[in-house]
N, C-alpha and C positions, 0 to 999 in steps of 0.2 A: 673549864669547865675540869673539876677533879674524876681520875678515874674510876671506872666502876669492873663492880667483880661478877666474872664470869659464872656456870653454872658448879662447877667444881670450884669451887671459891677461888683462882686465882686471880687475879689479874691484868684485864683486860686496856688496852689503850684507847679512845677514845673515838666512836663511828669504825672499830674492829666483830665485825660477826662473828658471835659465839656458832659453834658448832651446831646448834642446836635452832639458831633461826635460819644457818645458810639451810639446813634439811626442809626446813618447813616451808621453806619460801620455793625450795626443789619441788617437793613433793605438790604445793601451790599451779606449779606448772606443769606436772604430770595431769593433776584436773585440768588445765587450761582443754585438753584433747580429751579428755577419760570418755566425753558426753556422742563425739563421735567417733569413737572406732574402741575394739575389743581390746581385753588389757595385755593382749599375747602381742598386737601395733603397736602398742603405745608407749607399753616396755620399751619396742625396738624403736621407737622415734627419739623422748625421755635421753634414754642413755646414752642415746647417739650422737645425740644438743651436749648433752654437759658430756662428754670423750670431747670431742670437740671442740667445749669456753672451755675447759682444762687444757691441752692442747697448745690454747691461743693463750691464756693465763698465762700459762708456763715457761714460752716463748718470748710471751714479753714484762717478762721476772726475770727472762733467760737474759735478755736485748736490755733492757733498763745496767744489769748489771755491768756487761759488757765496755754500757759505756762509762762508768764510773773509772771502770778497771782501766781503761785508757786514760781516761784525764790525768785521774789519778800518777800513773808512769806518767806524764806531762808527754807523750805525743800530741801532736798537734793536730786538732780537731777538722785538719783538711783530711786524713786522712783516717776522721774514725768510720765511713760509709765498709771504706774495707774486712775491718773486724766486723761489725756488725749486720755483716751479710756472708759472714765465711762460718757454712756451713758446720764443719767442724767445734768452732766454739758450743754453737750449741749439742752435739750429735754427743761428743765429749765431753758433759759434762752431765748426759742421759735426758737431755728433751729434744724433741721430737722437733721439724725444721715445719716453719708452718708457712707456710708463698703469702705473696703477698694478700691476693685473692681472699685466700682461706682461711685471714684472720678475722676474730669474730669482731673490731673496729666497725671491718668491711662491709659484713653482715649484718651488723646492730645496725649499722646507719642505712644503710638498704631494704630491711623489715619491713617496711611496708610500702616498698614500691613490688608491681609487680612483677612475680616470676620467680618470686623469694625462695623460691621451691627449688627450682633450679637452680640459683646462687648458691645451695646448700647443698644439694646433687653435687654439682663443680667444687666442690669445697672438700667434700671427703675425696674424691676422686684423684684432689689437688695433693691433700693429704699421704697418701692412701699408697702416691707417686713417687713422693718427696721420701720415703720412708717404710726398707720393706718391708718393714716388721712385722708394716701393717696392712699388705696385699694384702687384700681381697677381704677386711674384716670389719672395714665399716661399712654401715648401711648408706644409698644408693636411692631411698623411696619416698625421698621430700614432694618431685616434683610430678606422683602420679595424681589421676583424676579422679581418686577418691579422694582428696590432699584438702581442706578445705582451708586457700593462700594465707584468709583474714585471722584462724587462726592460729598459724599455724607463726606468721607473722605478733602474732599477740604474742606468741608463744615466746620465739625470740628473745624478745622485750623486758619479757621476765626473768629467763634466765641471764640477761644480760646485768641484774640487778643480781649472780651471784656470783661471788668470787672467790675462787681457792688460790689468791699466794693473802697473806696477811692476816694470819690462825698462827700472832705466838711464833715457834720456835718450830711451825710445823711446815715444813717446805707441801708445794699447791701439790704432789702429791698423796703423800702420806693424808692431806684432806679430802681432796676425791676419794681416796683408795677408800675415805669408811663412808663416806655419799656416799661410794660404790656400792660396798655391799648391807649397807641400810635400805637403797633401793629396793634391790634384790629381794631383801626379804619381803620388803611391801609387797609388790609384782608380785612375787611368789605364794604371797595371802589373796591378791587380787584375785586371782586366774586362779585357786582351789587345787582340786586334784595334777590339774596339768604342772603346779607351780613347785611340782615332786619334781617336774624332770630336768629344771636348773638349780634350784635350791634343795639341800642340807639342813636342815638346825645347827647355828651354830654350836650351841653346847652340843651336843655331837661330833661334830667334827673334831672339837674341842676336843670331848672324850678319846678318840680315834686318836689323834695327834699327842698327848699327855701319857699312852700306852705305849706308842713307838718309838716316840722320840726319834726325831729323827734330824739328829745334829750331822748329820753329810751323808754322800752317796747320792744315790737315786733313786729317784721316786715318783712314782708311777699309779698313773687314772685313767683306768680301759674306759672310764665311760664319767668322765674329767664333769659335762654340769659347765657351770658356770667358772667354774674352778676355785671353788673356792676350798676347798683339800688344798692343796699347790697353798694357796694364801696364809692357811691358817700353821702349813708348815713354815713357810719364811717368816714368820711371825714368833714362830717359836727357835728358829734360829737367831731371830734376830736375839726376841729377849735371852737370850744364852749367851749372849755377848761374841756372833760366830756372822760372819757377811754372807749377804745375797747367795755371791758362790760358792758357799759351802753344799748349795743340793745343784744337784741338776732335775727341773722334770719334764716331766714325756706324758703326753694324757692321749685323748679321746672323745669323740665324741659326734654320735653320729646324725643331731638333728642342728640342723642348717643355721640357723636364727641362733639359740646355745651353746653353739661351733662360734657364733661372732663373740658373743658374749663373753667369752670364756678370755678366746686373744684378747680385747680390749683389758677385762680386771687382769691380766700378767701386765701385760705395759704397762695399766696404770700403776701396775704394786715394783717396778722394775723388775720383773723375775725374764728370767728369755726363756721362756717356756718350747720345746719339741710338741705342740700339736696338730704336727703335719701339716701340711698343703691345703689339708681343704678336707671336711668332714665326713667318716663314712662308719659304717657299722662292725666291731669291733668283730662281732663273727665272723661277718660276712671276707672282713680283710683286711686280717692284723695291722696297720700302719707301723705296729716294732717291732715286727717277728725274731730278730736276735737281742734283747733287751732284755735283760739280768740287770731287776731291779732289787735295792738295797731295803724297799723301804712300798709294798702297795697302799695305796686308800681310797676307799672307793662305797660307793651305797648306788650300787646295778639296783634298776627299774624290779618290782617283786614283783615276781607269778609271771613273768614275761612266757606269752606261750604264741604267740606272731614272731619267731627267729630263725637264721638261717643257719639250722644244725646241719653238718655231715658227717657220718655215722660213724666216718675213718678217721676221722681228724683228729690227729696223733697230740691233743688238747685231750683229749677225756682216757686218759694214764688210768684213772682209777674206773672207770664204767660210762658207760653213753648214755645221759642225760636224755629225758624225756621229749620229746619234742612236742611237750604241753606245756614243759616248764621248762626255763633257762637261770635257774637257781642255781645247781649243782655243774649248770656248765660255769655261769661266772664263778664258779670257786674252781677247777677247776683250770680256768685261763686263768686264774692269781696264783693260783699255787704255780702253772711250767711257768708262769713272770717272774718267781722267786730266785734272787742268784742264791751261792753256796751258805751264806749266814742269811739269807736273806728273811725277813718280817712281812705279813700284811692285818690289816683289818678293814669288816666289810662289814658294812651295814644287813642288814637282811629280815627276812622274813622271820616269827617265830617256830612257824612249824618246818621249816629247814632242817630246825632242831630232832624233833622224832616223824619227820615227813615217811612210810616205807614204800608208798604208792610207782608202779613203775619206773624202779630198779633205785627210787632213790635212798634209801633205804642199803640198801649193801657198799653205797659209793660213799655214803658216809661212814659207813661201817671201814673200807676201802682206809679211806681218810684217812682214819682216829689211829689204824693198825700199824700206815705207815710213821704216825708218831710225829704228825702233822698239826696235828690242836695243841695248839698251848694255852687256849683258854676260849671262855663261853661266855658272857653277860647277860641274863635280862632287860630292857630297858624296861621305866615305868611306861604309864599310857600314854597318850597327845599329848609328846614328847612335834610328834609331826601331822601339824597342821592340816597339812594337804590329803592323806590319811590318817582311817583311823583301826589299820591293820596291825595288829603290834610287833613289833620289832627288837631284835636282840645279835647281837655285834660278836663276828667271828674274828679272833686273832689264828694265826698262821707262825707257824717260823720251822725252818727250812732242817735250826740245826738249833736244840735244845739243851748243851752239853754244855760244859765251865767258858767254852771258850780258849780257851788259852790263857794270856795275861789279862782279859775280862773279870776271870774270876769272878764267873756266872753261879746261883747253885745250880746244883744236875739235875736238870728237871726232866732226864728222859724218862717214857711211861707214864707220863701224871701232866692231869688236862686241868687248872683250876675254873673252880665256877664261880662267877658272883650271881649275885639276887638282886637286883636294884631297883625292882620295881617297885617298894616303896620311896623311895627317894625322888628327888625332885622337888621343883614349888610351884606352881599354880597360877601364872600371869592372869589370868582370867577362869574362864570360864569352861574355855576349851582346850587353853596352854599350858601343857610348863615345860620350865626350862632346868635342868639340872644346873645349881649351883657352882662355884667357883671352887665350894667345898666339899659341892658333891663329888665335883672330878678328881678334885684330889683325896678322897677314899677310894674312890672305886681305881684309878691310877697309882696311887701307891700303896693298895692291895697286891696287885699286879706288881708294882715291882717290887714289893718286899717280897712274895715269892720266885719273881727272879732272881732274886739279889741284886742288884743294878747297884750299880754306883747312888744313883737318886734316889736310892730308898734310904728313909731315918729310922725304918723300925723293925724289929726280924718278926717275920710271916710265921703267923699261927692261924689255925681254922676258928673261923665265927657264927655257930650256929643260927643259919636262919640267913643267913650272908654272905659266907665263903668258906668253899670245901675243897683240900686238894687231893684227887680221884687217882687213885692208880688207873689206869686200862684193864683189872683184873675188873674190878668193880665193875667201870661202864661195859666191858663184857656182857655182866651180868645184868645190868640195865638197857642190853642188845641194841648196844650202840644207840640210844636214844642221847639228846645230849642237853637234856631240857633243866639250866641250875637245880630245883629248884625239888627234885630227884635228890642229888647230892645234897645239898647247903642243912637239910634239916628245917625245921620249927625253929623260932626264932629263941632263944631262954630267957621266961620271965626278969631271971633275977640280973639279965645286963640292959634291958627297958628302962632306963633312966629319965625320960619322958615323964615328969609330972601329970597328974591320974586328969588333971583339969587341964591342962593347957592341951593334954592329949582330946579327953572331950570337945574343947573348946575346935581345935584343928576338924576332926572327924564329921563334929557337928555342918562345919564350913563348909567342911567338901557336899556333905550330902544337899548343903540349902545349894549348893551352887550346879547341884547334880539337876535339884528338884527346880531352879529355876530354866537349867536346859530347856526341860523335860517339857517344863509349859511352852515355852518359848516355839519348841517344834510343835507341841499339839496343836498350834496356832499356826507354822508354816503349812504344817500337812493339810488342817483345814479349809486353809484359802485354796492350796492349789486342788483340793479337793471340790470345792465349790467351783471354778474356774469350767473344769469337767465340762463338758459337754456330754449331759448323756442325757 
């Protein structure tokens, strides 16, 4: 039987599942329970079981390697068990130890038996007890009264068909890492607005990381969700020939379920992060009070009105945030965490750039005058499926000087404005992404402005896209930081898109809006007809 081609054009061995096949199998597994519980609940079920399957697959893979190593060294087969049962032989290679009763082969063999939920809960407990890094992380929710044990057994059978090993040169950890990220995105879409609590669109996270360039140092996220910022920071390091150990990860999350997702996500990617021993509200109880981070990446909840506010909090150095909105509480908390030369990137609602209510204008003015703001980016619409509120990116820098041997461009007293509202590509009628080319243009503009080593061009203002403003100009605009005020209009001479192509693109976008309007019209009419009036 000849080898078959994978989707990416590489040759796969006969019987080797590709990533698309694996994702499809696992998403079908999610659908198995979809009918009997809400999106948030089945997310915990499926991701918990997928994680347990991964742990077991990795364990089996390492066990077979140990067996082969022992035989290759000519060690007597009678001593084989001594090596196979040595916990250090697994943990020393980044593999979790899995007790016999917690291994997937045992669960799969008993999937049709009564009490499969109790077996799975016991397996989760055994794995946590055997691996300190997973203490209190895995869900023990499979033996509850509201769980259909027959469907649960079917779900175990279906996941049994998925293999996280045997994908070419990719280790099980990398395969599951991709699957886990894919699932987080799918579940965020399924949960709608609530999905935004644990997931930030991948292209937005990539943009934050590409601008900050966290090659090494301490990385912090005060509202870390499922840990996507840390995973992308790790990818950045590895893509630039670094090591996972080059960054130290610190985070905090207030939602118990989301905190567990983040702990599993970091474990899957081999990131030894400090997310504290339990979930907690960052404003109420800062779990990293003495931390001074080199990089902060954050996507805090927009316009949060119910938060633990203390008027005498030392973090409010630039003004006390209003009780009705935590936007400037997040910004000040993040600035308070920066090291002497620390930098930060924050996703926030557009209103934060111009709001003057409840003292927010004064806080923004004070932060600008302290020369903390390095760059403001206006994002295109529809990047966030979970909300239609327009968003922007704030970038802070504690030190905008050349920084000695780094030989950066001296940007003290200046702020870079980038208007990216027209960028991105529509994936469907409701969702836009920033392409690799978009990310390179935006991040490249910032690095050219800052004079970073990664810069390939010298910075220059581009009408309609970017502008480097002095603090004097910002004062004229009363410290409003909306990029559109500074970058000006697009120079028609610089618009090299052919007229025919522009008309075609704009027509498609218009028709997409028409289609969406028609769909919403039908939905609204149906809902109104259901009302008992």
